[in-house]
C-alpha positions in Angstrom: 1.3 8.6 70.9 1.8 12.2 72.1 5.5 11.6 72.8 6.0 9.9 69.4 4.3 12.7 67.5 6.2 15.4 69.3 9.5 13.7 68.6 8.6 13.5 64.9 7.8 17.2 64.9 11.2 18.1 66.5 13.0 16.1 63.9 11.2 17.9 61.2 11.9 21.3 62.8 9.0 22.8 60.9 11.0 22.8 57.6 9.9 21.1 54.4 11.6 17.8 54.3 11.5 15.4 51.3 9.7 12.2 52.2 9.7 9.0 50.3 7.6 9.0 47.2 4.1 7.6 47.4 4.2 3.8 47.8 2.4 1.6 45.4 -0.4 1.2 48.0 -0.7 4.9 48.4 -0.9 5.5 44.6 -3.6 2.8 44.6 -5.5 4.8 47.2 -5.5 7.9 45.0 -6.8 5.8 42.1 -9.6 4.4 44.3 -10.6 7.8 45.5 -10.9 9.1 41.9 -12.9 6.0 40.9 -15.1 6.2 44.0 -15.9 9.9 43.6 -19.2 9.7 41.7 -20.6 6.8 43.7 -19.8 8.8 46.9 -21.6 11.9 45.6 -24.6 9.7 44.8 -24.5 8.4 48.4 -24.2 11.9 49.7 -27.3 12.9 47.8 -29.3 10.1 49.4 -28.0 11.1 52.9 -28.8 14.8 52.3 -32.3 14.1 51.1 -33.1 12.3 54.3 -33.9 15.0 56.8 -32.0 14.5 60.0 -32.5 17.6 62.1 -31.3 16.9 65.6 -34.9 16.6 66.9 -36.0 14.4 64.1 -35.2 11.2 65.9 -36.5 8.9 63.2 -34.6 10.9 60.5 -31.3 10.6 62.4 -31.8 6.9 62.8 -32.7 6.6 59.1 -29.3 8.2 58.1 -27.6 5.7 60.5 -29.4 2.8 58.7 -28.2 4.1 55.3 -24.6 4.1 56.6 -24.6 0.7 58.3 -24.2 -1.4 55.1 -21.5 1.0 53.9 -19.3 0.4 56.9 -20.2 -3.3 57.2 -19.0 -3.8 53.6 -15.6 -2.5 54.9 -15.4 -5.0 57.7 -16.6 -2.8 60.5 -18.8 -4.0 63.3 -21.7 -1.5 63.6 -23.7 -0.7 66.7 -26.5 1.8 67.3 -26.5 3.4 70.8 -30.0 4.9 71.6 -29.9 8.1 73.5 -33.4 8.1 75.1 -31.9 9.2 78.4 -30.6 12.4 76.7 -33.8 12.9 74.7 -32.0 12.4 71.4 -31.9 9.7 68.7 -28.6 8.0 69.4 -25.1 7.4 68.1 -23.6 5.3 65.3 -20.5 3.4 66.4 -18.5 1.3 64.0 -15.4 -0.7 65.0 -12.6 -2.2 62.8 -10.1 -4.5 64.5 -6.7 -4.5 63.0 -3.2 -5.6 64.0 -2.8 -5.7 67.8 -0.4 -3.1 69.2 -0.7 -0.6 66.4 -2.2 2.9 66.4 -5.8 3.1 67.5 -7.6 5.8 65.5 -10.9 7.5 66.4 -12.9 9.0 63.5 -15.5 11.6 64.5 -18.5 13.0 62.7 -22.2 13.5 63.1 -25.5 12.4 61.6 -27.7 15.4 62.4 -28.1 18.8 60.8 -29.5 22.1 62.0 -32.4 21.8 59.5 -35.6 20.3 61.1 -38.5 18.9 59.0 -40.2 22.2 58.9 -37.3 23.9 57.2 -37.9 24.8 53.5 -34.3 23.8 52.8 -34.6 20.0 52.3 -33.1 18.8 49.0 -29.7 18.1 47.4 -29.0 20.1 44.3 -25.8 19.5 42.3 -24.1 22.0 40.0 -21.0 20.3 38.6 -18.5 19.9 41.4 -20.6 21.9 43.8 -23.8 21.1 45.6 -26.3 22.7 48.0 -28.4 20.9 50.5 -29.0 20.6 54.3 -25.9 19.0 55.7 -24.3 18.6 52.3 -21.1 19.7 54.0 -22.0 19.7 57.7 -21.6 16.9 58.3 -22.9 14.4 55.7 -20.2 15.6 53.3 -17.7 14.8 56.0 -19.1 11.3 56.6 -19.1 10.7 52.9 -15.4 11.8 52.7 -14.6 9.5 55.6 -16.1 6.5 53.7 -14.3 7.4 50.5 -11.0 7.4 52.4 -11.8 4.0 54.1 -12.8 2.5 50.8 -9.5 3.6 49.3 -7.6 2.0 52.2 -9.6 -1.2 51.6 -8.7 -1.1 47.9 -5.0 -0.7 48.7 -4.9 -3.4 51.3 -4.1 -1.1 54.2 -7.4 -1.2 56.0 -7.2 -4.8 57.1 -4.5 -4.0 59.6 -6.0 -0.7 60.9 -7.5 -0.3 64.3 -10.3 2.2 63.8 -13.3 3.2 65.8 -15.9 5.5 64.2 -18.3 7.6 66.4 -21.0 9.5 64.5 -23.1 11.4 67.1 -26.8 12.0 66.4 -27.0 15.4 68.3 -23.9 17.4 67.5 -26.0 20.4 66.4 -28.3 20.3 69.4 -26.7 18.1 72.0 -28.8 16.2 74.5 -28.6 16.6 78.2 -27.0 15.8 80.4 -23.8 15.9 78.4 -22.3 13.4 80.7 -24.8 10.9 79.2 -25.0 12.3 75.7 -21.2 12.1 75.2 -20.3 9.1 77.4 -19.7 6.8 74.4 -17.5 9.4 72.6 -15.4 10.1 75.7 -14.9 6.4 76.3 -13.8 6.0 72.7 -11.3 8.8 73.2 -9.7 7.1 76.1 -9.1 4.0 74.0 -7.6 5.9 71.1 -4.1 7.2 70.2 -5.3 9.6 67.6 -8.6 11.4 66.9 -9.5 12.6 63.4 -12.5 15.0 63.0 -14.2 14.8 59.7 -16.0 18.2 59.9 -15.4 20.7 57.2 -12.0 21.8 55.8 -10.9 25.3 56.9 -9.7 27.6 54.2 -8.3 31.1 54.1 -7.9 33.1 50.8 -8.5 29.8 49.0 -5.7 28.0 50.9 -6.4 24.8 52.8 -5.6 25.2 56.5 -4.9 22.7 59.3 -7.0 23.0 62.4 -5.4 21.8 65.7 -7.7 23.6 68.1 -11.4 24.3 68.8 -12.7 26.8 71.3 -15.3 25.9 74.0 -18.9 27.0 73.9 -20.5 28.0 77.2 -23.7 29.9 77.9 -24.9 32.1 80.8 -28.1 33.7 82.1 -27.9 36.9 84.0 -30.9 38.0 86.1 -31.0 41.5 87.7 -33.8 42.5 90.2 -34.9 45.8 91.7 -37.7 47.6 93.4 -40.8 48.3 91.4 -42.4 51.7 91.7 -43.4 54.9 89.9 -40.8 56.2 87.5 -40.9 59.6 89.2 -39.0 58.1 92.1 -36.1 56.5 90.0 -32.7 56.9 91.6 -34.1 57.9 95.0 -33.0 56.3 98.2 -36.4 54.6 98.5 -36.8 53.3 94.9 -33.2 52.7 93.8 -32.0 52.4 90.2 -34.2 49.5 88.9 -33.2 46.2 87.4 -32.5 47.4 83.8 -29.8 49.8 84.9 -28.2 47.1 87.0 -28.2 44.7 84.1 -26.7 47.4 81.9 -24.0 48.1 84.5 -23.0 44.4 84.6 -22.9 44.0 80.8 -20.8 47.1 80.5 -18.4 45.8 83.1 -18.2 42.5 81.1 -17.2 44.5 78.0 -14.6 46.6 79.9 -13.0 43.9 82.2 -13.2 40.5 80.4 -11.3 40.9 77.1 -8.2 38.7 76.8 -6.6 36.7 74.0 -8.6 33.8 72.5 -11.8 34.8 74.5 -15.0 36.0 73.0 -18.2 36.8 74.9 -21.6 37.8 73.6 -25.0 39.0 74.8 -27.5 37.4 72.5 -30.9 38.0 74.2 -32.1 40.6 76.6 -35.3 41.8 78.1 -36.7 43.6 81.2 -39.7 45.4 82.6 -42.5 44.7 85.0 -42.1 41.1 84.1 -39.6 39.1 82.0 -40.2 35.3 81.4 -37.7 33.2 79.4 -39.4 30.4 77.4 -38.5 26.7 78.0 -36.1 26.7 75.0 -34.2 29.8 76.2 -34.7 31.7 72.9 -37.5 34.1 73.8 -38.2 36.5 76.6 -41.8 37.6 77.1 -41.7 41.1 78.6 -44.4 43.5 80.0 -43.9 47.0 81.3 -44.7 50.7 81.0 -42.6 53.7 80.6 -43.7 55.1 84.0 -42.9 51.9 86.0 -39.4 51.2 87.5 -38.6 47.7 86.2 -38.2 45.1 88.9 -36.6 42.4 86.6 -34.2 42.2 83.7 -32.7 39.1 82.0 -29.9 38.7 79.6 -28.5 35.5 78.0 -25.2 35.0 76.1 -22.2 32.9 75.6 -18.5 32.9 76.0 -15.8 30.9 74.2 -12.3 29.9 75.4 -9.3 28.0 74.2 -8.5 26.1 77.4 -10.3 24.7 80.4 -8.2 26.9 82.6 -9.4 30.0 80.7 -13.0 28.8 81.0 -12.7 28.6 84.8 -10.9 32.0 85.1 -13.4 33.8 82.9 -16.4 32.2 84.7 -14.9 33.3 88.1 -14.4 36.9 86.9 -18.0 37.1 85.5 -19.3 35.8 88.8 -17.2 38.4 90.7 -18.5 41.3 88.5 -22.1 40.2 89.0 -21.7 39.8 92.8 -20.3 43.2 93.7 -20.9 46.9 93.4 -24.7 46.6 92.9 -26.6 49.8 92.1 -28.9 51.1 94.9 -31.9 48.9 95.5 -30.8 46.1 93.1 -29.2 42.7 93.1 -28.1 40.2 90.4 -27.3 36.5 89.9 -25.7 34.6 87.0 -26.1 31.0 86.1 -23.7 29.1 83.7 -24.3 26.2 81.4 -20.8 24.9 80.5 -21.4 23.1 77.2 -18.7 22.0 74.8 -15.2 22.0 76.2 -12.2 23.4 74.5 -9.5 21.7 72.4 -6.3 23.4 73.1 -3.5 23.6 70.4 -1.2 21.1 72.1 2.3 20.0 70.9 0.8 16.6 70.1 -1.8 18.2 67.8 0.8 20.3 66.1 2.9 17.1 65.5 -0.1 15.4 64.0 -0.5 18.3 61.6 3.2 17.9 60.7 2.4 14.3 59.8 -0.4 15.4 57.6 1.9 17.9 55.8 4.3 15.1 55.0 1.4 13.5 53.2 0.6 16.8 51.5 4.2 17.0 50.2 4.1 13.5 48.8 0.8 14.3 47.1 2.3 17.5 45.6 0.0 19.7 47.7 0.9 22.8 49.6 1.5 22.6 53.4 -1.5 23.5 55.5 -0.6 26.1 58.1 -2.3 26.0 61.5 -5.6 27.9 61.6 -6.2 30.7 64.1 -8.3 29.0 66.8 -10.6 32.0 66.9 -11.8 30.9 63.4 -13.0 27.5 64.4 -16.1 26.8 66.5 -16.8 24.2 69.0 -17.2 20.5 68.1 -17.4 16.9 69.4 -13.6 16.3 69.2 -13.2 18.6 72.2 -14.8 16.0 74.4 -11.7 13.7 73.8 -9.1 16.4 73.6 -7.9 15.9 77.1 -7.1 12.3 76.3 -5.8 12.1 72.8 -4.0 14.0 70.0 -6.3 15.3 67.3 -6.8 17.0 64.0 -9.9 18.9 62.9 -11.4 19.4 59.5 -10.8 16.4 57.3 -14.2 16.8 55.6 -14.9 18.9 52.5 -14.6 22.6 52.0 -17.9 24.5 52.0 -19.6 27.9 52.5 -22.8 29.0 54.1 -23.0 26.1 56.7 -26.0 26.3 59.0 -28.0 28.4 56.4 -30.0 27.7 53.3 -26.9 28.8 51.4 -24.9 25.7 52.6 -22.8 24.8 49.6 -20.2 22.0 49.5 -17.2 21.8 47.2 -17.6 18.2 46.1 -14.2 18.1 44.4 -12.5 18.9 47.7 -13.7 15.5 48.9 -11.2 13.8 46.6 -8.3 15.8 48.0 -9.4 15.3 51.6 -10.0 11.6 51.2 -6.5 11.0 49.7 -5.0 12.9 52.6 -7.0 11.0 55.2 -6.4 7.6 53.6 -2.7 8.0 53.4 -2.4 9.5 56.9 -4.5 6.7 58.4 -2.6 4.0 56.6 0.8 5.3 57.8 -0.5 5.6 61.3 -1.9 2.1 61.2 1.5 0.7 60.5 3.0 2.2 63.6 3.1 1.1 67.2 0.3 2.4 69.3 0.5 4.0 72.7 -2.3 2.2 74.4 
């Protein structure tokens, strides 16, 4: 599929080219989306009002149970894959068998939200074509948009021939460990697919819809510096040395000076040091003791770094390790541990060609082309786990603001625009020869 899409992009040359007018089936998809809008919003309200924080195992499963009949009504075979081994609820997997030999599409979303049952933010509230609520956009709005598009395909008769696998993870917001277990089903689905479509939120800039063809990685690190404890009057002496906090500060300063490069960000999010410094089991708090007249024997910092390619991840990791391992201040030492989490999704030619295909759909719908979004403006996501194996697009869900906060607000009307785009794109892909 990569070769096919790249060839299409070369033929287009990046210039607006007139495409055949919408077919009768494609016009029927648009009508179906319009007719299905209010029922879809009603379903979204039910999904949002069911708490599904990542650690609310029963709540995540309840959302999956609400979705099962929706997909089964479209001819999908639905399976629930428990994730007890990763200490999470599980994944919703739905499969639709179409015409053999045609494009195999993987649709990606997630069931969970960042809002656990103890959050005060729990209910769906609508105001015209906008609504607030936990997961109203991220990602229950995306799943609802996915369903609206598939229903439009069914109404137009294009779904019956489409080969589609849907994977809705139950732990995207707080992934289970090990990731090799938590994402095994998604990775396997990516290896079967020709195209991956991510139904997380639509990216916008200055009110303009943008196409996302890349996502950066998300990796974390823990830096521990040690030194000699003693009375502060001896600080910097040959016997006492400089203490752990100065060593930690030296390393962090070197990070800031030496690491910057294009598409890389790195952050220190938590820091503490003193006579003792104990990180809690969740890695979000450091219990510190100390006195102003004691040279601190320990200091700890935690942070993250984000990259656009796996080669960049390895290079930055090696450079951080090098900085930590050399030029220690007197009487100190330091170590760094990495937790490589979500991989990157690089902006490949195949991904760019897929965006070109989407822009042909936009032109036929009378919509503006969607320029490629700066990868720095898109965070990590599940599609990255399949990016090494398959072309992909990000952001086929609705537009929103305030995600991951009590201000999360979804543009409900954007679901119609996104569902039309997705339905037509998937229908066109479904009619083409697949690569696997």
